[in-house]
C-alpha positions as CSV (number, residue, x, y, z in Angstrom):
1,X,91.0,112.6,99.9
2,X,88.6,110.7,101.7
3,X,87.6,107.5,101.0
4,X,84.4,107.8,99.2
5,X,86.6,110.4,96.8
6,X,88.5,107.2,95.4
7,X,85.9,106.0,93.3
8,X,82.5,107.8,92.2
9,X,79.4,106.3,93.8
10,X,78.6,104.1,91.0
11,X,81.8,101.9,91.3
12,X,81.4,101.7,95.0
13,X,78.2,100.4,94.0
14,X,79.3,98.1,91.6
15,X,82.1,96.5,93.9
16,X,79.6,95.8,96.9
17,X,77.5,94.1,94.5
18,X,80.2,92.1,93.8
19,X,81.3,91.3,97.4
20,X,77.6,91.1,98.3
21,X,77.7,87.6,96.0
22,X,80.9,86.7,97.6
23,X,79.2,86.4,101.2
24,X,75.4,86.7,100.4
25,X,72.6,87.0,102.3
26,X,70.4,83.4,102.3
27,X,67.0,83.7,103.4
28,X,63.7,81.1,103.7
29,X,62.4,83.1,100.7
30,X,59.0,82.0,98.1
31,X,59.8,81.4,94.4
32,X,59.1,84.7,93.1
33,X,61.5,86.4,95.9
34,X,64.2,83.8,95.6
35,X,65.7,85.5,92.9
36,X,65.7,89.4,94.0
37,X,68.5,91.7,93.8
38,X,69.8,91.4,97.9
39,X,69.3,87.8,99.0
40,X,69.5,84.4,97.8
41,X,66.2,82.2,98.8
42,X,66.2,78.8,99.9
43,X,62.9,76.8,100.5
44,X,61.8,75.8,104.7
45,X,63.1,72.0,103.9
46,X,66.6,73.6,102.8
47,X,66.9,75.5,105.5
48,X,66.1,72.6,108.1
49,X,68.4,70.4,106.4
50,X,71.2,72.9,106.6
51,X,70.6,73.6,110.9
52,X,70.1,69.6,110.6
53,X,74.3,69.4,109.7
54,X,75.0,72.3,111.5
55,X,73.8,70.6,114.7
56,X,75.3,67.4,113.9
57,X,78.6,68.7,113.2
58,X,79.0,71.5,115.8
59,X,79.8,70.9,119.5
60,X,77.9,74.2,120.7
61,X,75.3,74.7,117.5
62,X,73.9,78.3,117.0
63,X,69.8,78.4,118.0
64,X,67.5,78.2,114.9
65,X,67.0,81.4,114.5
66,X,70.5,82.5,115.2
67,X,71.4,80.5,112.8
68,X,68.9,82.2,110.5
69,X,69.8,85.7,111.7
70,X,73.5,84.5,110.8
71,X,72.0,83.2,107.2
72,X,70.5,86.2,106.4
73,X,73.5,88.6,107.1
74,X,74.4,91.2,103.8
75,X,78.1,92.7,103.9
76,X,76.8,95.5,102.4
77,X,74.3,96.7,105.1
78,X,77.2,96.4,107.6
79,X,78.5,100.0,107.7
80,X,81.7,98.8,109.3
81,X,81.8,96.2,106.3
82,X,81.4,99.1,103.8
83,X,84.0,101.6,105.7
84,X,86.9,99.4,105.9
85,X,86.3,98.1,102.0
86,X,86.5,102.3,101.1
87,X,89.5,102.5,102.9
88,X,91.7,99.6,102.2
89,X,90.6,100.3,98.8
90,X,91.9,104.0,99.3
91,X,95.0,102.6,100.7
92,X,96.3,100.5,97.5
93,X,98.7,102.6,95.5
94,X,97.6,104.3,92.3
95,X,98.1,101.3,89.5
96,X,95.8,98.9,91.5
97,X,93.7,101.1,92.2
98,X,93.4,102.6,88.5
99,X,92.9,98.8,87.2
100,X,90.1,98.2,89.7
101,X,88.5,101.4,89.0
102,X,88.5,100.5,84.4
103,X,87.3,97.2,85.7
104,X,84.6,98.1,87.3
105,X,83.5,100.8,85.0
106,X,84.2,98.1,82.3
107,X,81.5,95.9,83.6
108,X,78.7,98.7,84.0
109,X,78.2,99.4,80.4
110,X,76.8,96.7,78.3
111,X,79.5,95.7,76.1
112,X,81.8,95.2,78.8
113,X,78.8,93.3,80.6
114,X,78.4,90.9,77.8
115,X,82.2,90.2,77.7
116,X,82.7,90.0,81.4
117,X,79.3,88.0,82.6
118,X,77.8,86.7,79.6
119,X,75.3,89.0,80.1
120,X,73.8,92.5,78.5
121,X,72.2,93.3,82.2
122,X,75.2,95.0,84.1
123,X,76.5,93.0,87.0
124,X,75.2,95.2,89.8
125,X,71.9,94.9,87.9
126,X,71.5,91.4,88.2
127,X,69.9,89.2,90.8
128,X,71.9,87.9,93.4
129,X,71.7,84.2,92.1
130,X,72.9,85.4,89.0
131,X,76.1,87.6,90.3
132,X,76.8,84.2,92.4
133,X,77.3,82.2,89.3
134,X,79.0,84.7,87.7
135,X,81.4,84.4,90.2
136,X,81.8,80.4,89.9
137,X,82.1,80.8,86.7
138,X,85.0,83.4,86.5
139,X,87.0,80.8,88.7
140,X,86.6,78.1,86.1
141,X,87.3,80.1,83.1
142,X,90.2,79.4,80.7
143,X,91.6,83.3,80.0
144,X,93.7,83.8,83.2
145,X,92.0,87.2,84.3
146,X,89.0,85.9,85.4
147,X,90.6,83.5,88.1
148,X,92.5,86.1,89.3
149,X,89.4,88.7,89.4
150,X,87.1,86.2,91.0
151,X,90.4,85.4,93.6
152,X,91.0,88.6,94.5
153,X,86.9,89.5,95.1
154,X,86.6,86.3,97.2
155,X,89.5,86.8,99.5
156,X,88.8,90.7,100.1
157,X,85.1,89.7,100.8
158,X,85.2,86.7,102.9
159,X,88.5,88.7,104.8
160,X,86.5,91.7,106.0
161,X,83.1,89.8,106.5
162,X,84.9,87.9,108.8
163,X,86.5,91.0,110.7
164,X,83.8,92.9,110.2
165,X,80.8,90.7,111.0
166,X,79.1,90.5,114.7
167,X,76.7,88.0,114.0
168,X,79.6,85.7,112.7
169,X,81.7,86.8,115.9
170,X,79.3,85.7,118.3
171,X,78.5,82.9,116.7
172,X,82.1,81.8,116.7
173,X,83.0,83.4,120.1
174,X,86.1,85.4,118.3
175,X,87.3,88.8,120.1
176,X,90.0,90.4,118.6
177,X,89.4,93.3,121.5
178,X,92.4,93.4,124.1
179,X,92.1,91.2,127.0
180,X,94.9,92.8,129.2
181,X,95.7,96.0,130.1
182,X,98.3,97.6,128.2
183,X,101.9,97.2,128.9
184,X,104.7,99.9,129.1
185,X,105.6,102.2,126.0
186,X,108.9,103.8,125.7
187,X,109.4,107.2,124.8
188,X,111.7,107.1,121.6
189,X,111.4,110.9,121.1
190,X,111.1,110.7,117.6
191,X,112.8,113.3,115.3
192,X,110.4,116.1,114.0
193,X,110.7,119.1,111.4
194,X,109.2,121.9,110.5
195,X,107.6,122.3,107.2
196,X,109.8,123.9,104.7
197,X,110.5,124.1,101.3
198,X,114.4,123.0,101.7
199,X,115.8,119.7,102.6
200,X,116.4,119.2,106.3
201,X,119.9,118.3,107.0
202,X,121.4,116.2,109.7
203,X,124.6,114.8,110.5
204,X,126.1,111.5,112.7
205,X,128.7,109.1,112.5
206,X,126.1,105.8,111.3
207,X,122.8,105.7,109.8
208,X,120.7,102.4,110.3
209,X,117.8,102.4,107.6
210,X,115.3,99.7,109.1
211,X,114.6,98.8,113.0
212,X,113.8,94.8,112.3
213,X,115.7,92.2,113.3
214,X,118.8,93.8,111.6
215,X,119.0,97.2,112.4
216,X,117.5,96.9,115.9
217,X,120.7,94.8,116.9
218,X,123.2,97.0,114.8
219,X,121.7,100.2,116.4
220,X,122.2,98.9,119.8
221,X,125.9,97.3,119.4
222,X,127.1,100.9,117.8
223,X,125.4,102.7,120.3
224,X,126.5,101.3,123.2
225,X,129.9,101.7,121.5
226,X,129.9,105.3,121.9
227,X,128.8,106.2,118.5
228,X,126.0,109.0,117.3
229,X,123.6,106.3,115.9
230,X,120.6,107.3,113.8
231,X,118.1,104.7,113.3
232,X,115.1,105.6,110.6
233,X,112.1,103.6,109.3
234,X,109.5,103.9,106.6
235,X,107.0,103.0,109.7
236,X,105.9,104.3,112.6
237,X,105.8,103.3,116.2
238,X,102.2,102.2,118.2
239,X,102.6,102.0,121.7
240,X,101.0,99.0,123.5
241,X,97.9,100.9,124.2
242,X,97.1,101.1,120.9
243,X,97.3,97.2,120.2
244,X,96.9,94.7,118.7
245,X,95.2,96.6,115.7
246,X,91.9,96.7,115.0
247,X,90.1,96.4,111.1
248,X,90.4,99.9,111.5
249,X,94.1,100.0,110.6
250,X,94.5,96.9,108.8
251,X,95.5,98.4,105.6
252,X,98.2,99.5,108.0
253,X,99.7,96.0,108.0
254,X,99.5,96.1,104.1
255,X,101.1,99.1,103.3
256,X,104.1,98.0,106.1
257,X,103.5,101.5,107.8
258,X,103.1,99.9,111.3
259,X,106.2,98.3,111.6
260,X,107.1,94.6,111.6
261,X,104.5,92.2,113.1
262,X,104.9,88.4,113.6
263,X,102.5,86.4,112.4
264,X,103.5,82.4,113.8
265,X,101.1,82.0,116.9
266,X,99.1,79.5,117.4
267,X,97.0,78.3,120.1
268,X,97.6,76.1,122.8
269,X,95.0,73.6,122.1
270,X,97.2,73.2,118.5
271,X,100.3,72.6,120.4
272,X,99.3,70.2,122.6
273,X,97.7,68.4,119.9
274,X,100.4,68.3,117.5
275,X,102.6,66.8,119.8
276,X,99.9,64.1,120.8
277,X,98.7,62.9,117.5
278,X,103.0,62.8,116.8
279,X,103.5,60.4,119.2
280,X,100.5,58.5,118.3
281,X,102.2,58.5,114.7
282,X,105.6,57.8,115.6
283,X,106.6,61.3,114.2
284,X,109.9,63.2,115.8
285,X,108.2,66.1,117.4
286,X,109.3,68.7,120.2
287,X,108.2,71.9,122.5
288,X,109.9,75.2,121.3
289,X,110.9,77.8,123.3
290,X,109.2,81.4,123.4
291,X,110.9,84.4,123.0
292,X,108.6,86.1,125.2
293,X,108.0,87.6,129.3
294,X,106.5,85.3,131.9
295,X,102.7,84.7,131.5
296,X,102.3,86.0,128.0
297,X,98.9,84.9,126.9
298,X,98.3,87.1,123.9
299,X,97.3,84.2,121.3
300,X,97.2,85.1,117.9
301,X,96.1,88.7,118.9
302,X,100.3,89.1,118.8
303,X,100.0,88.5,115.2
304,X,98.8,91.9,115.0
305,X,100.9,93.5,117.8
306,X,101.5,92.7,121.4
307,X,99.3,94.5,123.9
308,X,101.3,93.2,127.2
309,X,104.8,94.1,125.4
310,X,106.2,91.1,126.4
311,X,107.2,89.6,123.0
312,X,110.5,90.3,122.9
313,X,110.9,91.9,119.5
314,X,113.4,95.0,118.6
315,X,110.8,97.7,119.7
316,X,110.7,96.4,123.4
317,X,113.9,95.3,123.5
318,X,117.2,96.5,120.9
319,X,115.7,100.0,120.1
320,X,115.2,101.0,123.7
321,X,118.8,100.0,124.7
322,X,120.0,102.1,121.8
323,X,118.2,104.9,122.7
324,X,119.4,104.8,126.7
325,X,122.7,103.9,125.3
326,X,122.1,107.9,122.9
327,X,120.8,106.8,119.6
328,X,118.1,108.7,117.7
329,X,114.9,107.7,116.2
330,X,113.2,108.9,113.1
331,X,109.8,107.2,112.2
332,X,108.0,108.0,108.8
333,X,111.2,108.2,106.9
334,X,111.3,107.1,103.1
335,X,114.7,106.5,101.7
336,X,115.2,106.9,98.3
337,X,118.9,107.0,97.9
338,X,122.7,106.3,99.2
339,X,124.3,109.4,98.3
340,X,128.1,109.0,97.2
341,X,131.0,111.4,96.4
342,X,134.1,110.8,93.9
343,X,133.8,111.3,90.2
344,X,136.5,108.9,89.8
345,X,134.4,105.7,89.7
346,X,134.7,105.0,93.1
347,X,131.8,104.6,95.5
348,X,132.2,106.5,98.6
349,X,129.3,106.2,100.7
350,X,128.3,109.7,102.5
351,X,124.7,109.2,103.6
352,X,121.2,108.5,102.6
353,X,118.1,111.0,101.4
354,X,114.7,110.3,101.6
355,X,111.1,112.0,102.5
356,X,109.8,112.5,105.8
357,X,105.9,112.3,106.5
358,X,104.7,113.6,110.1
359,X,101.9,112.4,112.0
360,X,98.5,114.6,111.5
361,X,97.4,117.2,114.4
362,X,96.0,114.3,116.3
363,X,99.5,112.3,116.4
364,X,98.0,109.9,113.8
365,X,99.8,108.5,110.4
366,X,97.1,106.2,109.1
367,X,94.6,109.4,108.3
368,X,93.9,111.3,105.6
369,X,94.8,114.6,107.2
370,X,97.2,116.7,106.4
371,X,100.8,116.2,107.4
372,X,103.9,117.9,106.6
373,X,106.4,116.3,104.7
374,X,109.9,117.3,104.0
375,X,112.9,116.3,102.2
376,X,116.0,115.4,104.6
377,X,119.4,114.7,103.5
378,X,121.9,112.5,106.3
379,X,125.1,112.8,106.0
380,X,127.1,109.8,107.8
381,X,130.3,108.1,108.0
382,X,128.8,104.7,107.6
383,X,125.5,103.4,106.2
384,X,123.8,100.2,107.1
385,X,120.6,99.2,105.6
386,X,118.5,97.0,107.2
387,X,115.5,97.2,105.0
388,X,114.9,93.5,104.7
389,X,115.2,90.8,102.0
390,X,112.3,92.6,99.7
391,X,113.8,96.6,100.3
392,X,117.3,96.4,100.8
393,X,118.4,95.3,97.3
394,X,115.7,97.9,95.8
395,X,117.3,100.6,98.1
396,X,120.4,100.0,96.4
397,X,119.6,99.5,92.9
398,X,117.8,103.3,93.3
399,X,121.1,104.4,94.4
400,X,122.9,103.5,91.5
401,X,124.1,100.5,91.9
402,X,125.3,97.9,89.0
403,X,125.9,94.8,90.4
404,X,123.9,92.3,88.8
405,X,123.7,90.0,92.1
406,X,121.4,92.7,93.4
407,X,118.0,91.6,94.2
408,X,118.7,88.0,92.8
409,X,119.1,84.4,94.4
410,X,115.9,84.9,96.6
411,X,114.9,82.5,98.7
412,X,112.2,81.2,100.7
413,X,110.4,79.4,103.1
414,X,107.3,77.8,101.0
415,X,104.5,76.8,103.0
416,X,101.4,75.1,102.7
417,X,98.3,74.9,105.0
418,X,95.9,72.9,106.2
419,X,92.6,73.7,108.2
420,X,91.0,70.6,110.3
421,X,87.5,71.0,112.0
422,X,87.7,69.0,114.8
423,X,84.9,67.5,117.4
424,X,85.5,70.1,120.1
425,X,86.1,73.7,120.3
426,X,89.5,74.8,119.6
427,X,89.3,78.6,120.1
428,X,92.7,78.6,117.4
429,X,93.3,82.4,118.2
430,X,93.7,81.7,121.8
431,X,96.9,80.5,123.9
432,X,100.6,80.9,124.0
433,X,102.3,81.7,120.8
434,X,103.9,78.9,118.5
435,X,105.3,76.0,121.2
436,X,105.9,73.4,119.2
437,X,107.4,71.7,115.8
438,X,106.9,68.4,114.3
439,X,110.7,67.9,113.1
440,X,110.2,64.1,111.0
441,X,110.9,65.4,107.9
442,X,113.1,68.4,107.8
443,X,115.8,66.8,106.5
444,X,114.9,64.6,103.4
445,X,117.7,64.6,101.5
446,X,120.2,64.1,103.9
447,X,121.0,67.8,103.3
448,X,118.9,69.7,105.9
449,X,116.2,70.3,103.2
450,X,112.2,69.5,104.1
451,X,109.3,70.7,105.9
452,X,108.3,71.1,109.6
453,X,104.9,71.1,110.4
454,X,103.3,73.7,112.8
455,X,100.2,75.1,113.8
456,X,99.9,79.2,113.0
457,X,98.0,82.0,113.7
458,X,93.8,81.2,113.3
459,X,93.3,85.3,113.2
460,X,90.3,85.9,110.5
461,X,92.1,87.9,108.7
462,X,94.9,85.5,108.0
463,X,92.8,82.2,108.4
464,X,89.5,82.5,107.1
465,X,90.5,81.2,103.6
466,X,88.3,78.5,103.4
467,X,87.7,76.5,99.8
468,X,84.6,79.1,98.2
469,X,82.2,77.3,95.9
470,X,79.3,79.4,96.4
471,X,78.3,81.8,99.1
472,X,76.0,79.3,101.1
473,X,79.1,76.6,101.3
474,X,81.4,79.2,102.5
475,X,79.0,80.3,105.0
476,X,78.2,76.9,106.2
477,X,82.0,76.4,106.7
478,X,82.6,79.4,108.5
479,X,80.5,78.9,111.2
480,X,82.5,76.2,112.2
481,X,85.6,78.1,112.9
482,X,85.3,77.9,116.5
483,X,86.5,74.0,115.9
484,X,89.0,74.9,113.0
485,X,92.7,75.0,113.4
486,X,95.3,75.8,110.9
487,X,98.5,73.9,110.3
488,X,101.6,74.6,107.3
489,X,104.6,72.6,106.7
490,X,107.5,75.0,106.0
491,X,110.1,74.0,103.9
492,X,113.7,75.0,103.6
493,X,114.2,76.5,100.2
494,X,117.3,74.7,98.4
495,X,117.2,76.5,94.8
496,X,115.0,79.0,93.1
497,X,112.2,76.9,94.9
498,X,108.7,76.0,94.0
499,X,105.5,77.0,95.8
500,X,102.5,74.9,95.4
501,X,99.4,76.6,94.9
502,X,96.2,75.4,96.8
503,X,93.8,73.2,95.4
504,X,90.5,75.7,95.2
505,X,88.4,73.3,92.9
506,X,89.6,70.2,94.9
507,X,86.7,69.1,97.7
508,X,87.7,69.2,101.3
509,X,87.7,65.5,102.6
510,X,84.7,65.4,105.2
511,X,83.6,62.0,106.9
512,X,80.9,60.8,108.4
513,X,81.7,58.4,110.8
514,X,82.1,59.1,114.7
515,X,85.5,60.0,115.7
516,X,86.8,57.2,117.5
517,X,86.2,55.1,114.1
518,X,87.8,57.2,112.2
519,X,91.6,56.1,110.7
520,X,94.0,57.2,108.4
521,X,93.6,54.2,106.9
522,X,90.1,54.4,106.0
523,X,89.3,53.5,102.3
524,X,87.6,56.9,102.0
525,X,90.1,59.0,102.6
526,X,93.2,56.6,101.4
527,X,90.8,57.4,98.0
528,X,91.1,61.1,98.6
529,X,94.2,61.1,99.0
530,X,95.1,59.8,96.0
531,X,93.0,61.8,93.9
532,X,94.2,64.9,96.0
533,X,97.8,63.8,94.6
534,X,97.1,63.2,91.6
535,X,94.7,66.7,91.3
536,X,96.2,69.3,88.6
537,X,96.9,72.5,90.7
538,X,94.9,75.3,89.1
539,X,97.8,77.9,89.5
540,X,95.4,81.7,88.4
541,X,92.9,80.2,91.2
542,X,95.7,79.1,93.7
543,X,97.0,80.9,97.0
544,X,100.9,81.2,97.2
545,X,102.4,82.0,99.9
546,X,105.9,81.9,102.1
547,X,106.7,82.9,105.5
548,X,110.2,84.3,105.2
549,X,112.4,86.1,102.5
550,X,116.2,85.5,102.3
551,X,119.4,85.9,100.0
552,X,118.9,89.1,97.8
553,X,122.0,90.9,98.9
554,X,123.9,87.5,100.1
555,X,127.2,87.0,101.0
556,X,129.8,85.6,99.5
557,X,133.6,85.5,98.7
558,X,133.4,87.5,95.0
559,X,131.5,90.4,93.6
560,X,131.1,87.8,90.8
561,X,128.7,85.7,93.4
562,X,127.2,88.1,95.8
563,X,126.4,91.5,97.0
564,X,128.0,91.8,100.4
565,X,131.4,90.4,101.7
566,X,132.2,88.5,104.8
567,X,131.8,91.7,106.9
568,X,128.6,92.6,105.2
569,X,130.2,95.7,103.4
570,X,128.7,96.0,99.8
571,X,131.6,95.0,97.4
572,X,132.6,97.6,94.8
573,X,131.5,100.4,98.2
574,X,133.2,102.1,101.0
575,X,131.6,102.9,104.1
576,X,128.3,100.6,102.7
577,X,126.7,97.8,104.4
578,X,123.7,95.5,104.7
579,X,122.5,93.9,107.5
580,X,119.4,91.9,107.2
581,X,118.0,88.4,106.4
582,X,119.0,89.6,102.7
583,X,122.6,88.7,103.1
584,X,121.7,84.9,103.6
585,X,124.0,82.8,101.3
586,X,121.1,80.1,101.7
587,X,117.9,79.5,103.3
588,X,118.2,78.9,106.7
589,X,116.2,75.8,108.4
590,X,114.0,77.7,110.8
591,X,112.8,81.1,111.1
592,X,115.7,83.3,110.6
593,X,115.4,86.0,113.4
594,X,117.8,84.9,115.4
595,X,120.6,84.1,112.6
596,X,119.6,87.4,111.4
597,X,120.6,89.0,114.7
598,X,123.8,86.9,114.9
599,X,125.1,88.0,111.6
600,X,123.8,91.8,112.4
601,X,125.7,91.4,115.6
602,X,129.2,90.2,113.2
603,X,128.4,93.2,110.9
604,X,128.0,95.5,113.5
605,X,131.3,94.4,115.6
606,X,133.2,94.8,112.7
607,X,132.3,98.2,112.3
608,X,134.0,99.3,115.8
């Protein structure tokens, strides 16, 4: 199905009318034209005031005409914006897609419009000023549906606008396009199948589900020990020449079809700034080692794929080593369940079954062109599930396992983010990957629990998450993106955890003092901080985040308290193992990748 066939044209127009209200076109206009359907009108005097503010707050402000062009931009006039929205909606699962269709259809009726907006006139026929005010009213509604819808539409509109609008990107000096020649690709020689109604059958010694830190390490260790190893994954391999992933393929990240991508990049200025400020405050901080090759300079672009092949993830390290040792690989394979034999109550795992989906005739996978799909049965002596904390327990549950601990005991690294606008250009999307961390507060209870502070990726798709109280306010703040950087606090989860949402209705702190006169002891800042601490978060309007997930198939000494034993074998089964972060009995104190690799190596060596 083509993207245009997902919704009828009236529903598309209704959606675009919503998104135009999120990042509206603003023009100098006379009072009569100030309330048309396509633009928000402001007076020349207001325009001059806004431009004066930008000139005072930006190191390199745009020209007056450039600022005028920037404000006038209307998202739905941009073909790339419209195409990206339609492609992203088309990639949604049927449930959310149907909910969105029904919501848009309801808002186009007189009764539905009255319920949702307070007007009999349908939303898409209202002036842009009225549409924007309706979005603002949704954010403060007592009925949870409207704040949720407002948050969804604001996130969707601002994210795609930031990635697709050429005027914003030119004025921000932001460019996601590759800055280097692609690094070497690896020929994995993925298994393929012809179209046929009957299932394909494969036999191997060990089948590994997942190609991340757990699956990659297991594949290398077991293949080099002489076992016949087959590694399968729902995702598809992207060679360096197709990286970083652009907006036209961004939906692959949401669907997980492009494999596992890191999102912890930060700029070199931000890393240096964190170390310098920590020193001034007397906080403990340190530089971090990076698991990259020399002269690696992808910056935040690595969050959507390392073009240089210098970030040492499984696709350039563990998996090529496994293939060189004889392992076979299959991409596009979604596992349905683990197969067992035995009618006496025993659970002896003998393989897996699932659906394989080919690439299209042009060797692409993220298109709607016809592809071959075939049921595949894999018979194996040992099965290792390395689908990750969110997927491994689902595979076990679909396979009929009844251990009540499966899927429970989820641990996270709850995160809060803070963005700041500096007096100089930061270009937070440039520079080396994360190389500094504040450790002052990582052990507040004497048991290793507390937050670390780190710089994070400044890709527009990740960090153009600014407070939205109206379209003009958002555009004014977004224009300062080149002088902005984001920092996160990453906490080690102790119990079931509690995530604190953002305060979308709480005003940002702004100071008119010169930078050299500002201090954290300033009365206005202390007052703002006190009000922030006392504020009650609007949960339905907030954004929740976490950096990593662990523990849903946790390791234990008994099946009453966990899912796998100390060797990674699933309790109550034979020949079935789990090797990923889901086996963690508690949350790690830092990024769990190295720990996952070490545990996977331990589990694999126990199978030898």
